[in-house]
Every structure is written in C-alpha cells, then in structure tokens.
C-alpha positions as CSV (number, residue, x, y, z in Angstrom):
1,M,0.0,0.0,0.0
2,T,1.1,3.6,-0.7
3,E,1.3,6.4,1.9
4,T,-1.3,8.4,0.0
5,L,-4.8,7.4,-1.2
6,R,-4.5,6.8,-5.1
7,A,-7.4,8.0,-7.1
8,V,-8.5,7.9,-10.7
9,I,-10.6,10.6,-12.4
10,E,-13.4,9.7,-14.9
11,V,-14.3,12.6,-17.0
12,G,-17.7,12.9,-18.8
13,P,-17.4,13.6,-22.5
14,K,-19.2,16.9,-22.1
15,G,-17.3,17.8,-18.9
16,R,-20.6,18.2,-16.9
17,R,-19.5,15.7,-14.2
18,M,-16.2,14.1,-13.2
19,V,-16.0,11.1,-10.9
20,A,-13.1,10.6,-8.4
21,S,-12.5,7.0,-7.3
22,A,-10.2,5.6,-4.7
23,Y,-8.4,3.0,-6.8
24,E,-7.6,0.6,-4.0
25,W,-10.7,1.0,-1.9
26,P,-13.8,-0.2,-3.8
27,G,-17.0,1.7,-3.0
28,L,-15.2,5.0,-2.4
29,D,-16.3,7.2,-5.4
30,R,-17.7,10.7,-5.5
31,W,-18.6,13.0,-8.4
32,G,-18.2,16.6,-8.8
33,R,-18.5,19.6,-11.4
34,D,-14.9,19.6,-12.0
35,E,-11.8,17.6,-10.6
36,D,-11.2,19.8,-7.5
37,D,-14.9,19.4,-6.6
38,A,-14.9,15.6,-7.1
39,L,-11.7,15.3,-5.0
40,A,-13.0,17.5,-2.3
41,K,-16.2,15.4,-2.0
42,L,-14.1,12.2,-2.1
43,S,-12.0,13.5,0.8
44,S,-15.1,14.4,2.7
45,Y,-16.5,10.8,2.6
46,L,-13.2,9.2,3.9
47,P,-14.7,9.1,7.6
48,R,-17.8,7.4,6.2
49,Y,-15.8,4.8,4.3
50,T,-14.1,3.9,7.5
51,A,-17.0,1.7,8.3
52,V,-16.3,-0.5,5.3
53,A,-12.5,-0.6,5.8
54,T,-13.2,-1.7,9.4
55,R,-15.5,-4.5,8.5
56,A,-12.8,-5.7,6.1
57,G,-10.1,-5.6,8.8
58,L,-8.3,-2.8,7.1
59,A,-9.0,0.2,9.2
60,D,-5.4,0.8,10.2
61,A,-4.2,0.7,6.6
62,F,-7.0,3.1,5.5
63,A,-6.3,5.5,8.3
64,A,-2.5,5.5,7.5
65,Q,-2.9,7.0,4.0
66,V,-2.6,10.8,4.1
67,G,-3.7,12.9,1.1
68,I,-5.0,12.0,-2.3
69,E,-2.7,11.3,-5.4
70,V,-4.4,11.3,-8.8
71,I,-2.7,8.5,-10.7
72,E,-4.9,8.6,-14.0
73,R,-7.4,10.8,-15.8
74,Y,-9.5,9.2,-18.5
75,G,-12.6,9.7,-20.5
76,G,-15.9,8.3,-19.4
77,N,-19.2,8.0,-21.4
78,T,-22.4,9.9,-21.6
79,S,-23.7,8.0,-18.5
80,T,-20.7,9.7,-16.5
81,D,-22.1,13.0,-17.3
82,Y,-25.7,12.2,-16.6
83,W,-25.4,10.0,-13.5
84,G,-22.2,11.0,-11.9
85,I,-21.1,7.5,-11.2
86,P,-18.3,5.4,-12.7
87,H,-19.2,3.6,-16.0
88,V,-15.7,3.0,-17.5
89,A,-12.7,1.2,-16.3
90,S,-9.4,3.1,-16.0
91,E,-6.3,1.7,-17.8
92,T,-4.8,1.1,-14.3
93,E,-7.7,-1.2,-13.5
94,R,-7.1,-3.4,-16.6
95,E,-4.2,-5.0,-15.0
96,V,-4.7,-8.7,-13.7
97,L,-4.4,-8.6,-9.9
98,P,-2.0,-10.9,-8.0
99,A,-4.0,-13.3,-5.7
100,R,-3.3,-11.4,-2.6
101,A,-4.3,-8.0,-4.0
102,L,-7.5,-9.6,-5.4
103,E,-8.4,-11.0,-2.0
104,R,-8.0,-7.6,-0.4
105,R,-10.5,-6.1,-2.8
106,L,-12.8,-9.0,-2.3
107,A,-12.7,-8.4,1.5
108,L,-13.7,-4.9,0.7
109,L,-16.6,-6.0,-1.5
110,E,-17.8,-8.5,1.2
111,A,-17.4,-5.5,3.7
112,A,-19.6,-3.3,1.3
113,W,-22.2,-6.1,1.3
114,A,-22.3,-6.1,5.0
115,Y,-22.4,-2.5,5.3
116,F,-25.3,-2.0,3.1
117,D,-27.2,-4.9,4.9
118,D,-26.5,-3.3,8.2
119,V,-27.8,0.1,7.1
120,A,-30.9,-1.4,5.4
121,A,-31.7,-3.2,8.7
122,T,-31.5,0.0,10.8
123,V,-33.1,2.7,9.0
124,P,-36.9,3.2,9.0
125,A,-39.2,2.2,6.2
126,D,-40.2,5.9,5.5
127,L,-37.2,8.0,4.8
128,R,-37.4,11.7,4.4
129,P,-37.4,13.1,0.9
130,G,-34.1,13.7,-0.8
131,P,-32.5,16.9,-2.0
132,R,-35.1,17.2,-4.9
133,G,-38.1,16.4,-2.9
134,G,-38.4,12.7,-3.7
135,G,-36.6,9.4,-3.5
136,W,-37.3,5.8,-3.1
137,T,-38.5,4.3,0.2
138,R,-36.1,1.9,2.1
139,D,-37.8,-1.3,0.7
140,E,-37.6,0.1,-2.7
141,I,-33.8,0.9,-2.4
142,I,-33.3,-2.6,-0.9
143,R,-35.0,-4.4,-3.7
144,H,-33.3,-2.2,-6.4
145,V,-29.8,-3.0,-5.0
146,Y,-30.3,-6.7,-4.5
147,V,-32.1,-7.2,-7.9
148,N,-29.8,-4.8,-9.8
149,E,-26.7,-6.7,-8.9
150,P,-27.3,-9.9,-10.8
151,E,-29.2,-8.3,-13.6
152,Q,-26.6,-5.7,-14.3
153,F,-23.2,-6.5,-12.8
154,T,-22.6,-10.1,-11.9
155,R,-23.9,-11.3,-15.1
156,K,-20.8,-10.1,-16.7
157,V,-19.0,-13.1,-14.9
158,E,-22.0,-15.4,-15.6
159,V,-23.6,-15.2,-12.3
160,R,-27.3,-14.8,-13.1
161,T,-29.2,-15.4,-10.0
162,P,-32.9,-14.9,-10.5
163,R,-34.6,-12.0,-8.6
164,E,-36.9,-14.3,-6.5
165,I,-33.8,-16.1,-5.3
166,V,-31.5,-13.1,-4.5
167,L,-34.4,-11.5,-2.6
168,T,-34.1,-14.2,0.0
169,P,-31.4,-14.4,2.6
170,D,-30.1,-17.8,1.7
171,G,-30.3,-17.0,-1.9
172,R,-28.3,-13.8,-1.5
173,D,-25.7,-15.6,0.5
174,A,-25.4,-18.1,-2.3
175,H,-25.3,-15.4,-5.0
176,R,-22.6,-13.5,-3.2
177,Q,-20.4,-16.6,-2.8
178,A,-21.0,-17.4,-6.5
179,T,-19.8,-13.9,-7.3
180,L,-16.6,-14.3,-5.3
181,D,-15.9,-17.6,-6.8
182,A,-16.5,-16.3,-10.4
183,I,-14.4,-13.2,-9.9
184,R,-11.4,-15.4,-8.6
185,A,-11.8,-17.7,-11.6
186,Y,-11.9,-14.9,-14.1
187,N,-9.0,-13.1,-12.6
188,A,-6.9,-16.4,-12.4
189,E,-7.4,-16.7,-16.2
190,G,-6.8,-13.2,-16.9
191,K,-10.3,-12.8,-18.4
192,P,-12.3,-9.4,-18.4
193,A,-15.8,-9.2,-17.3
194,R,-17.0,-8.7,-20.8
195,T,-16.2,-5.0,-21.6
196,W,-15.1,-4.3,-18.0
197,S,-12.1,-5.3,-16.0
198,I,-12.4,-7.5,-13.0
199,Q,-11.1,-4.6,-10.8
200,F,-13.7,-2.4,-12.3
201,L,-16.4,-4.8,-11.8
202,I,-15.6,-5.2,-8.1
203,R,-15.4,-1.3,-7.8
204,R,-18.8,-0.8,-9.5
205,I,-20.6,-3.3,-7.3
206,A,-19.1,-1.8,-4.2
207,Q,-20.0,1.7,-5.4
208,H,-23.6,0.8,-5.9
209,L,-23.8,-0.6,-2.4
210,T,-22.1,2.3,-0.5
211,D,-23.9,5.0,-2.6
212,H,-27.3,3.7,-1.7
213,A,-26.4,2.9,2.0
214,W,-25.2,6.5,2.3
215,D,-28.4,7.8,0.7
216,M,-30.5,5.8,3.2
217,E,-28.3,7.2,6.1
218,D,-28.6,10.8,5.0
219,R,-32.3,10.4,4.4
220,N,-32.7,9.0,7.9
221,L,-31.4,12.3,9.4
222,P,-34.0,14.6,10.9
223,T,-32.6,17.5,9.0
224,G,-29.8,18.2,6.5
225,G,-27.4,15.3,5.7
226,A,-23.9,14.4,5.7
C-alpha cells in the first residue's frame, strides 16, 4: 500500500461531471462538477468509508493514508455526465491482480455487502425526501440493490441469480459466494468481465452498495445530511 490514497478521475465527454474514485478502496467514489470538486467530495467521505474498511479488517491501513494522489485521468461516457457514477474502467484497472491484491479487494466487497445490509436493517421504512423532494423508500432501495446486482453487474461473470432467489437471505448468500468464486476464476485466467475489467467490476458493485447505503443514512437524518 502507498502512503497516499490513490485516485482515478473519470471525465464525462461533455465535462458536466467528473468522478473521483479511490483506486484501491472499492466503493469510495464521488462526483463533482470539476476535478477539484470531485476530489473534495471524495475527501469528505473518507470518515464514512472507514465503516467499510473496518469491516474488512483494514481500518489501520486506510487511516494511515494521508492525502490523495491522482494517478490517472481518463474519458468516461455519456452516463458519466448524466449519473455522476463510474461507468468506464481506467487503464490502471485493466491489470490482472495478484492473488493477494485480489483477496484484499474482495474483502472490501464483502464489507460493502455487510455495510449495506446493516444500514438497510437499521433505517426506518419511510425515509425523508431527498434533496429534490423525492426518493425511494427503504424497501424500494433494498429491492433495487439486490435485484440490480445480478441483472446488471454479476451477469458479466456469468452469475445470473434470479430475482426471486436473490431477494431471500439464503439465496443472496449463495449469490454472493458465487460472485466471489467467479471473480477469482476470471482473474486467475486473466479474463475480463466482458467489456469491464475485473477490478472495475468489483469497484462498480461496491460503489452501488455504498452509494445507496449513504443515501439511506442521509435520508434517515431529521434535517440536513452528511
């Protein structure tokens, strides 16, 4: 691990939004109107991501990194501009990970799963409206996250858990284990997850989990938000 947190910057083709992502910490991604804004937001979320790093047994390593170093800037796609979430793998992420580095990222992915589950279990069913006056209920968010994962992400490594199964606790556990096994197998063979790299697949799944968990936390606050 480096002494600074290494980040990549995904730039929307029209420059409307840029996404700053912590390269070695899946799930830590924030967007801004420009690079400085994106990095400032990423920095502001470091305390919140500690909950994920802690669950993965990596709290000390995460806390030891001081400052943010941008190691790559690259072009995103129209969805980058529209949604402000990562949609394209960086060149850095196209490298095949050594087994130890892969297991570290998978531990963080498992921690992101656990973090989302914990938040979902503690917030009320009725969340206050979001910044624009709307937003899904807790149960709508939970269903979206659990169903979207096999239908949009893990199918890229041929894990296609039916929604009626992934919505059950036992089925979800089996789906997650199948995902870990598939990622290990693809990485060992040096195979990409279709058009995505394996590293980006891990990052994108984790980002989806943390983003919705943080949204639920923010909308559980009586006023304002983090």
